[in-house]
C-alpha angles and dihedrals in degrees: 000000000000123000095250092056092046091051092048091050092049091051094053120061124183089221090059099035129111089224091237089163087065089069094059122100106261111205113204124222128208090259092060116102103197120152110263093234089065095054140068139181121244119224089261090057100256114148107226142164109273121244133217121239090273092053099257123137108263090228092064116105098221095200098050093027093226137114117274090204098040095140092053099029117145121278092247089056090050090054095048103105113217107232093009124131095271091047090052093047092049091049092048092050091049092049091051096051119114113262111241116229131187119213116213 
């Protein structure tokens, strides 16, 4: 493992993360054994993890900010490297998004 990846991993901790990866579309494969009530099918036919009304993965425990099905999480989630280049890019994109405000 190169030094840059090690440093990135040490800088990002799941316990202090905004779980941005839990807002990505998680496409399920045939090998994934996720309970059906946590999944849905997109109009194009892709089988994916369902999301709540705010866009979060329904398997995310919003209080603890961790995965309720961690031991059986989808393959794509298992391959998502915390602190890796894709994780950093997703976090940067999320941080740069416009903040929504509601005028009353």
